[in-house]
Every structure is written in structure tokens, then in C-alpha cells.
C-alpha positions as CSV (number, residue, x, y, z in Angstrom):
1,X,233.5,100.7,59.9
2,X,229.9,102.3,59.6
3,X,228.9,104.9,62.2
4,X,225.2,105.0,63.0
5,X,223.4,108.4,63.2
6,X,222.3,109.3,66.7
7,X,218.9,110.5,65.4
8,X,218.3,107.2,63.7
9,X,219.1,105.2,66.8
10,X,216.1,103.7,68.4
11,X,215.8,102.6,72.0
12,X,213.2,99.8,72.5
13,X,212.9,100.7,76.1
14,X,211.8,104.2,75.3
15,X,209.2,103.0,72.9
16,X,207.8,100.7,75.5
17,X,207.7,103.6,78.1
18,X,206.0,105.9,75.6
19,X,203.4,103.2,74.8
20,X,202.8,102.6,78.5
21,X,202.3,106.3,79.1
22,X,199.9,106.6,76.2
23,X,198.0,103.6,77.4
24,X,197.9,104.9,80.9
25,X,196.6,108.2,79.7
26,X,193.8,106.5,77.8
27,X,192.8,104.4,80.7
28,X,192.9,107.4,83.0
29,X,190.5,109.3,80.7
30,X,188.1,106.3,80.5
31,X,188.0,105.9,84.3
32,X,187.3,109.6,84.7
33,X,184.4,109.3,82.2
34,X,183.0,106.3,84.0
35,X,183.3,108.1,87.3
36,X,181.4,111.1,85.9
37,X,178.7,108.8,84.5
38,X,178.3,107.1,87.9
39,X,177.9,110.4,89.6
40,X,175.3,111.5,87.1
41,X,173.4,108.3,87.6
42,X,173.5,108.7,91.3
43,X,172.3,112.2,91.1
44,X,169.5,111.2,88.7
45,X,168.5,108.4,91.1
46,X,168.4,110.8,93.9
47,X,166.2,113.2,91.9
48,X,163.9,110.3,90.9
49,X,163.6,109.2,94.6
50,X,162.9,112.7,95.7
51,X,160.3,113.1,93.0
52,X,158.7,109.8,93.9
53,X,158.7,110.7,97.6
54,X,157.2,114.1,96.9
55,X,154.5,112.4,94.8
56,X,153.7,109.9,97.6
57,X,153.4,112.8,100.1
58,X,151.1,114.7,97.7
59,X,149.0,111.6,97.3
60,X,148.7,111.1,101.1
61,X,147.7,114.8,101.5
62,X,145.1,114.5,98.8
63,X,143.8,111.3,100.4
64,X,143.5,113.0,103.7
65,X,141.6,115.9,102.1
66,X,139.2,113.6,100.3
67,X,138.5,111.7,103.6
68,X,137.8,114.9,105.4
69,X,135.4,116.0,102.6
70,X,133.7,112.6,102.7
71,X,133.2,112.8,106.5
72,X,131.9,116.3,106.2
73,X,129.5,115.3,103.4
74,X,128.3,112.4,105.5
75,X,127.7,114.6,108.5
76,X,125.9,117.2,106.4
77,X,123.6,114.5,104.8
78,X,122.8,113.1,108.3
79,X,121.9,116.6,109.5
80,X,119.8,117.2,106.4
81,X,118.0,113.9,106.9
82,X,117.2,114.7,110.5
83,X,116.1,118.2,109.6
84,X,113.7,116.8,106.9
85,X,112.4,114.3,109.3
86,X,111.7,117.0,111.9
87,X,110.0,119.1,109.3
88,X,107.8,116.3,108.1
89,X,106.8,115.5,111.6
90,X,105.9,119.2,112.2
91,X,103.9,119.3,109.0
92,X,102.0,116.2,110.0
93,X,101.2,117.6,113.4
94,X,100.1,120.9,111.9
95,X,97.8,119.1,109.4
96,X,96.3,117.0,112.2
97,X,95.8,120.1,114.3
98,X,94.0,121.9,111.5
99,X,91.8,118.9,110.9
100,X,90.9,118.5,114.5
101,X,90.0,122.2,114.8
102,X,87.6,121.8,111.8
103,X,86.1,118.7,113.4
104,X,85.6,120.6,116.7
105,X,83.3,123.0,114.9
106,X,81.2,120.0,113.8
107,X,81.1,118.9,117.4
108,X,79.9,122.3,118.5
109,X,77.2,122.2,115.9
110,X,76.1,118.8,117.0
111,X,75.8,120.0,120.6
112,X,73.7,122.9,119.5
113,X,71.5,120.6,117.3
114,X,71.0,118.2,120.3
115,X,70.1,121.1,122.5
116,X,67.6,122.4,120.0
117,X,66.1,118.9,119.4
118,X,65.2,118.6,123.1
119,X,62.8,121.5,122.8
120,X,61.9,121.3,119.1
121,X,58.3,120.5,118.2
122,X,58.7,120.3,114.4
123,X,60.5,117.1,113.4
124,X,61.3,118.5,109.9
125,X,63.5,121.2,111.5
126,X,65.5,118.5,113.3
127,X,66.0,116.6,110.1
128,X,67.0,119.8,108.3
129,X,69.6,120.5,111.0
130,X,71.1,117.0,110.7
131,X,71.3,117.3,106.9
132,X,73.2,120.6,107.3
133,X,75.6,119.0,109.7
134,X,76.2,116.1,107.3
135,X,76.9,118.6,104.4
136,X,79.3,120.5,106.6
137,X,81.1,117.4,107.6
138,X,81.5,116.3,104.0
139,X,82.8,119.7,103.0
140,X,85.5,119.4,105.7
141,X,86.5,116.0,104.4
142,X,86.7,117.3,100.8
143,X,88.9,120.2,102.1
144,X,91.5,117.6,103.0
145,X,91.3,115.7,99.7
146,X,88.8,113.1,100.8
147,X,86.1,112.4,98.2
148,X,83.0,110.2,98.5
149,X,82.8,107.6,95.8
150,X,79.6,108.1,93.9
151,X,77.6,105.0,93.5
152,X,73.9,104.6,92.4
153,X,71.5,101.7,92.0
154,X,72.0,99.9,88.6
155,X,75.5,101.3,88.1
156,X,78.1,98.8,86.9
157,X,79.9,97.0,89.7
158,X,83.6,97.9,89.8
159,X,85.8,95.6,92.0
160,X,88.4,98.4,92.3
161,X,85.8,100.8,93.9
162,X,83.1,98.5,95.3
163,X,83.0,95.6,97.8
164,X,80.3,93.1,97.2
165,X,78.8,91.8,100.4
166,X,76.0,89.8,98.8
167,X,74.5,88.8,95.4
168,X,70.8,89.4,94.9
169,X,68.8,87.5,92.3
170,X,66.8,90.0,90.3
171,X,65.5,90.7,86.8
172,X,64.7,94.4,87.5
173,X,68.3,95.6,86.8
174,X,71.1,94.1,84.6
175,X,73.3,91.4,86.0
176,X,76.5,92.5,87.7
177,X,75.2,96.0,88.7
178,X,74.7,97.6,92.1
179,X,71.4,96.8,93.8
180,X,71.9,98.7,97.0
181,X,74.6,100.8,98.7
182,X,75.2,99.7,102.3
183,X,78.1,101.9,103.1
184,X,79.8,104.8,101.2
185,X,83.3,104.5,100.0
186,X,86.0,107.2,100.0
187,X,89.1,108.1,97.9
188,X,92.0,110.2,99.2
189,X,93.7,112.1,96.3
190,X,92.4,109.6,93.8
191,X,93.5,106.6,95.9
192,X,90.7,104.3,97.1
193,X,91.1,104.1,100.9
194,X,87.7,102.5,101.5
195,X,85.6,100.8,98.9
196,X,81.8,101.2,98.7
197,X,80.0,98.3,100.3
198,X,77.2,97.1,97.9
199,X,74.8,94.4,97.0
200,X,75.3,93.1,93.4
201,X,72.6,91.8,91.1
202,X,72.8,88.4,89.5
203,X,70.6,86.4,87.1
204,X,67.7,84.5,88.7
205,X,68.0,80.8,88.8
206,X,64.7,80.4,87.0
207,X,65.8,82.3,84.0
208,X,68.8,80.1,83.7
209,X,66.6,77.1,83.4
């Protein structure tokens, strides 16, 4: 009869138990790893949410700052516009005031000329006084940028500077030239504000035949 060695004796139940314990140990390690990964993911999500929330708050604060700057800029521009408008109005009033003061001097000279004309015997002195007043008046107009448009007989008609009120048949001067000046024109800083009123020469009907 053969006797089996105790060391060689194998218990299937023990093998099963050992396998179960080994499998349980592996499963336990896998579950722990999954738990740690889940915790890490949750923490990362929390960090991302916090960062996103902080970014949103920063955007709102920046938006509020930009709105405040925009409102301030609009208010400053409105104040600037009002200040410029007031300054322009003051400049306009000042210019008118200076012009009127200069014209008042002309009025004073007219009064003196009229007073002298009532007792004057020499007509030439009256004419000379009126001429002086006319020159003084023109000088004041030129002081403020107003220039008389020069126009002479037989000068070429310019529709930009002249206004033709009639055409005169004549052979004395060339066609389409000025025959007579009826009213002087003026330009303000090179801009025509009143054209010169003139008569314009045209070819006689007889010469056409």
C-alpha cells in the first residue's frame, strides 16, 4: 500500500480560496484606482468651474469699467461741444461789436459832413468830404475781409463775378464785354457774396446781316 506525502497532497478547496483571495485583491486595487480617478476628475471639474466663474466675473467687471468710461467720454464730448458753441457765439458777438464800433465812426463823420454842408459855400469841399467818407468806409470793409470786385468798361464778362442785367448792341467794344457797371460786387475772403451788376455788349443786328 502506497503512502502519499503530506507535502504533495493538494486540497482543491484551498486552491479555490487562494484564487478567490487573489482575484478579490486585484478587484479591490482596481476599484481604489477608479475611486481616485473619479476624485481627481471631480476636483479638476471644480477647478475648471471656479476658473470659468472667475473669468466671467472678470469680464463683467471689465464691461462695467468700459461702460463707465464710455459714459464719461460721452459727457466730456457733450461738454466740449457746448463749450465750443458758447465760444463761437462769443467770438461772433465780439466781431459784430467791433464792426459796429467802426461803423459808428463813419456815422459820426457823416453827421459832421452834413453839418458842414449846411453852411458850406464851396461845393467842391462837400464833394471832397463825401469822397473821404467813401474811402474810409471801404477801408473798414477791407479790414473785415470784404473786397470790392474790380470791374471796368470793356473788361471781359465773367458769369462767376458779374450779373448781366441787360445786353447792349454796340460796335465800340468787343462782344461779351462790360459796357457799364450799375452796382459794385463784393467778395468775402475770396468768396463772391454779391456779383457786380453790369450791362454786356453784344453784336449789333445790322452787322449780323
